[in-house]
C-alpha positions as a printed Julia matrix, in Angstrom:
294×3 Matrix{Float64}:
   0.0     0.0     0.0
   1.51    3.38   -1.03
   1.67    6.54    1.06
  -1.41    8.08   -0.54
  -3.49    5.01    0.24
  -2.22    5.06    3.83
  -3.31    8.67    4.17
  -6.75    7.92    2.71
  -7.23    4.96    5.0
  -6.17    6.96    8.07
  -8.59    9.73    7.11
 -11.5     7.32    6.61
 -10.83    5.4     9.81
  -9.89    8.41   11.95
 -12.2    10.32   14.25
 -13.48   13.85   13.6
 -10.46   15.4    15.31
  -8.09   13.52   13.01
 -10.09   14.57    9.96
 -10.06   18.24   10.93
  -6.29   18.12   11.29
  -5.93   16.29    7.98
  -8.06   18.89    6.18
  -6.0    21.77    7.57
  -2.72   20.12    6.6
  -3.99   19.16    3.14
  -5.18   22.7     2.38
  -1.81   24.11    3.47
   0.18   21.64    1.34
  -1.96   22.11   -1.77
  -1.97   25.92   -1.67
   1.74   26.05   -0.85
   2.54   23.85   -3.85
   0.42   26.08   -6.08
   2.28   29.13   -4.8
   5.66   27.49   -5.48
   4.55   26.54   -9.0
   3.49   30.12   -9.74
   6.82   31.47   -8.52
   8.59   29.37  -11.13
   6.91   31.61  -13.71
   7.66   34.78  -11.74
   4.03   35.06  -10.68
   3.27   36.1    -7.12
   0.96   33.67   -5.38
  -0.05   36.09   -2.66
  -3.45   36.58   -4.3
  -4.34   33.0    -3.29
  -4.59   33.95    0.36
  -6.84   36.91   -0.34
  -9.26   34.6    -2.16
  -9.75   32.32    0.84
  -9.11   34.68    3.8
 -11.89   36.77    5.37
 -11.69   40.44    4.31
 -12.51   43.24    6.73
 -14.39   45.27    4.13
 -18.04   44.36    3.8
 -18.09   44.95    0.02
 -15.28   42.46   -0.48
 -16.96   39.97    1.84
 -20.12   40.16   -0.27
 -18.18   38.74   -3.23
 -16.09   36.39   -1.1
 -18.76   34.99    1.21
 -17.21   31.5     1.19
 -14.23   32.88    3.12
 -16.3    32.72    6.32
 -15.69   28.95    6.14
 -12.49   28.63    4.12
 -10.43   30.96    6.3
 -10.59   28.64    9.32
  -8.71   25.94    7.36
  -6.14   28.34    5.91
  -2.57   28.88    7.13
   0.05   30.92    5.33
   3.1    29.79    7.3
   4.24   26.39    8.55
   4.75   27.49   12.16
   1.27   28.99   12.26
  -0.15   25.67   11.04
   1.99   23.62   13.43
   1.03   25.59   16.54
  -2.68   25.53   15.71
  -2.73   21.83   14.88
  -0.85   20.88   18.05
  -3.26   22.96   20.1
  -6.22   21.45   18.27
  -4.9    17.94   18.91
  -4.15   18.45   22.63
  -7.33   20.28   23.56
  -9.44   18.33   21.07
  -8.54   15.11   22.88
  -9.62   16.64   26.18
 -12.8    18.02   24.6
 -13.8    14.54   23.41
 -13.69   13.25   26.97
 -16.82   15.26   27.74
 -18.43   15.93   24.37
 -19.14   14.11   21.1
 -17.27   14.2    17.8
 -20.2    15.95   16.12
 -20.07   18.66   18.77
 -16.33   19.02   18.17
 -16.86   19.71   14.47
 -19.88   21.9    15.18
 -18.0    24.02   17.7
 -14.95   24.24   15.42
 -17.18   25.79   12.74
 -19.16   27.93   15.18
 -16.0    29.26   16.8
 -14.56   30.09   13.41
 -17.75   31.85   12.3
 -18.06   33.9    15.47
 -14.37   34.75   15.28
 -14.81   36.05   11.72
 -17.85   38.11   12.76
 -15.89   39.63   15.67
 -13.11   40.62   13.28
 -15.44   42.1    10.65
 -17.61   43.96   13.16
 -14.65   45.44   15.05
 -12.87   46.66   11.93
 -16.03   48.35   10.7
 -17.16   49.82   14.03
 -14.01   51.11   15.7
 -12.23   54.15   14.18
  -8.87   52.73   15.27
  -8.99   50.26   12.36
 -10.3    52.6     9.66
  -6.89   53.23    8.07
  -6.01   49.54    7.71
  -9.46   48.11    7.05
  -9.15   48.08    3.24
  -6.12   45.77    3.25
  -6.91   43.62    6.28
  -7.66   39.91    6.21
  -7.84   37.18    8.8
  -7.0    33.51    8.34
  -6.19   30.44   10.4
  -7.84   27.97   12.75
  -6.99   29.96   15.88
 -10.55   31.14   16.58
 -11.88   27.6    16.18
  -9.16   26.2    18.44
  -9.84   28.92   21.02
 -13.51   27.9    21.19
 -12.48   24.31   21.95
  -9.99   25.45   24.6
 -12.6    27.59   26.38
 -15.3    24.91   26.22
 -12.97   22.3    27.72
 -11.69   24.66   30.4
 -15.19   25.69   31.47
 -16.34   22.07   31.54
 -13.36   20.9    33.59
 -11.54   23.97   34.96
  -9.35   22.08   37.42
  -8.04   19.49   34.99
  -4.26   19.85   34.64
  -2.22   19.85   31.45
   1.49   19.19   31.53
   3.36   22.1    29.94
   7.04   22.23   29.1
   9.1    23.94   31.86
   5.92   24.71   33.83
   4.67   21.25   34.74
   0.99   20.74   35.53
  -1.18   23.81   34.86
  -4.95   23.86   35.34
  -7.07   24.46   32.25
  -8.79   27.48   33.77
  -5.44   29.27   33.98
  -4.47   28.31   30.42
  -7.8    29.55   29.07
  -7.63   32.78   31.11
  -4.12   33.5    29.85
  -5.18   32.86   26.24
  -8.17   35.18   26.47
  -6.29   37.97   28.25
  -3.39   37.76   25.78
  -5.82   38.21   22.9
  -7.66   41.05   24.64
  -4.43   42.98   25.27
  -3.22   42.27   21.74
  -6.08   43.76   19.72
  -4.1    46.99   19.23
  -0.57   45.58   19.26
  -0.15   43.74   15.97
  -2.14   40.87   14.47
  -5.22   42.84   15.48
  -7.59   40.8    13.33
  -6.3    37.49   14.63
  -6.64   38.56   18.25
 -10.21   39.76   17.68
 -11.05   36.44   16.03
  -9.64   34.65   19.1
 -12.05   36.55   21.32
 -14.97   35.59   19.09
 -13.93   31.96   19.25
 -13.59   32.16   23.03
 -17.14   33.51   23.26
 -18.4    30.61   21.15
 -16.8    28.08   23.5
 -18.3    29.81   26.53
 -21.8    29.98   25.01
 -21.59   26.34   23.96
 -21.06   25.03   27.5
 -23.51   27.46   29.11
 -26.24   26.55   26.62
 -25.66   22.84   27.22
 -26.2    23.4    30.93
 -29.57   24.89   29.99
 -30.42   21.86   27.84
 -29.67   23.41   24.45
 -26.89   22.57   22.01
 -26.07   25.63   19.89
 -24.0    23.49   17.52
 -26.96   21.25   16.57
 -27.97   23.46   13.62
 -24.52   23.22   12.06
 -24.46   19.48   12.74
 -27.78   19.0    10.93
 -26.52   21.08    8.0
 -23.36   18.97    7.73
 -25.45   15.78    7.86
 -27.67   17.09    5.06
 -24.64   17.95    2.91
 -23.13   14.54    3.63
 -26.35   12.82    2.56
 -26.37   14.76   -0.71
 -22.79   13.73   -1.49
 -23.41   10.05   -0.8
 -24.02    7.84   -3.88
 -27.68    7.23   -4.51
 -29.0     3.73   -3.93
 -31.23    2.1    -6.54
 -34.82    2.36   -5.43
 -37.24   -0.43   -6.37
 -40.75    0.81   -6.87
 -43.62   -1.57   -6.24
 -45.79   -2.6    -9.17
 -48.92   -0.49   -8.99
 -50.87   -3.29  -10.64
 -49.87   -5.78   -8.0
 -52.23   -6.3    -5.13
 -51.0    -4.75   -1.87
 -52.2    -7.64    0.29
 -52.58  -11.41   -0.1
 -55.97  -12.73   -1.22
 -58.06  -14.75    1.17
 -59.02  -18.34    0.26
 -62.54  -17.28   -0.68
 -61.23  -14.51   -2.95
 -58.75  -16.88   -4.57
 -61.4   -19.52   -5.25
 -63.8   -16.91   -6.62
 -61.15  -15.52   -8.94
 -60.19  -19.01  -10.12
 -63.85  -19.88  -10.82
 -64.27  -16.74  -12.93
 -61.19  -17.62  -15.0
 -62.41  -21.2   -15.54
 -65.85  -19.93  -16.55
 -64.21  -17.69  -19.14
 -62.19  -20.63  -20.5
 -65.35  -22.73  -20.73
 -66.99  -20.0   -22.77
 -64.02  -19.94  -25.14
 -64.13  -23.74  -25.56
 -67.88  -23.64  -26.27
 -67.25  -20.97  -28.88
 -64.65  -23.18  -30.57
 -67.15  -26.07  -30.71
 -69.82  -23.96  -32.34
 -67.81  -21.55  -34.55
 -64.29  -22.93  -34.75
 -60.94  -21.66  -33.51
 -60.7   -18.88  -36.08
 -63.75  -17.2   -34.58
 -61.85  -16.37  -31.4
 -60.66  -12.85  -30.78
 -56.99  -12.06  -30.13
 -57.64  -11.69  -26.4
 -59.52  -15.01  -26.28
 -56.71  -16.79  -28.1
 -54.23  -15.32  -25.65
 -56.25  -16.46  -22.65
 -56.58  -19.99  -24.07
 -52.88  -20.16  -24.86
 -51.9   -19.05  -21.35
 -54.24  -21.6   -19.8
 -52.99  -24.52  -21.9
 -49.4   -23.45  -21.26
């Protein structure tokens, strides 16, 4: 089995967390290869990122509406991808202890969507961003990962994670540090990314709080994904019942009555042959007689 087949098999047999990581890595590899190919012809591939990243300007977003989804699987640099995927793997494993795989995918998408909305709203509402709004984009899985971190930390705040050089650190402290770092960073570089983080954090918080109230805010996205999955599945051949066939079995009395009627009709045909000959039979009568003798 070659490497490609191994990758396909791992993707098919893996859980939702594995598939999310595979999709992110695949998108990065494919777009990076395209960019390298374009450079061979002295063509800048930077336009690729603007096609799939979320723009701050509402007019651009109107013509690039798909970026609300595509941006959360998009990474321009290897280290950006590596950090996000490691975080997604570590916290995704903890998330699955308490929640389902469908909820993981649903929250990943919800966190990404809310992160994009936070970025767009902030850049269009606050004057601080007016000078850079026209050329600002946001991309990456950070908002989605942040939603999973917050949801896990709120569900199990005292669970410890082993961190390099720090040892065991409770999730509530990790989540608090992540949120505060993003809040303080919204005016200190990577403004759009930090705003998206805050939107993702809010999604994770709302997810757990709504579950405590008996409502899953990711259920709508889950149903939408299921509907799309059903559409993409190959159609099975449907066998339609014969409309001329009786829906239920005949009783003994009905069977005997039907048989008597058929025999009476055959007797009439035989009497007709005796009196007028075989050639006097109609086509239908000949057919009936042939079927009976057969």
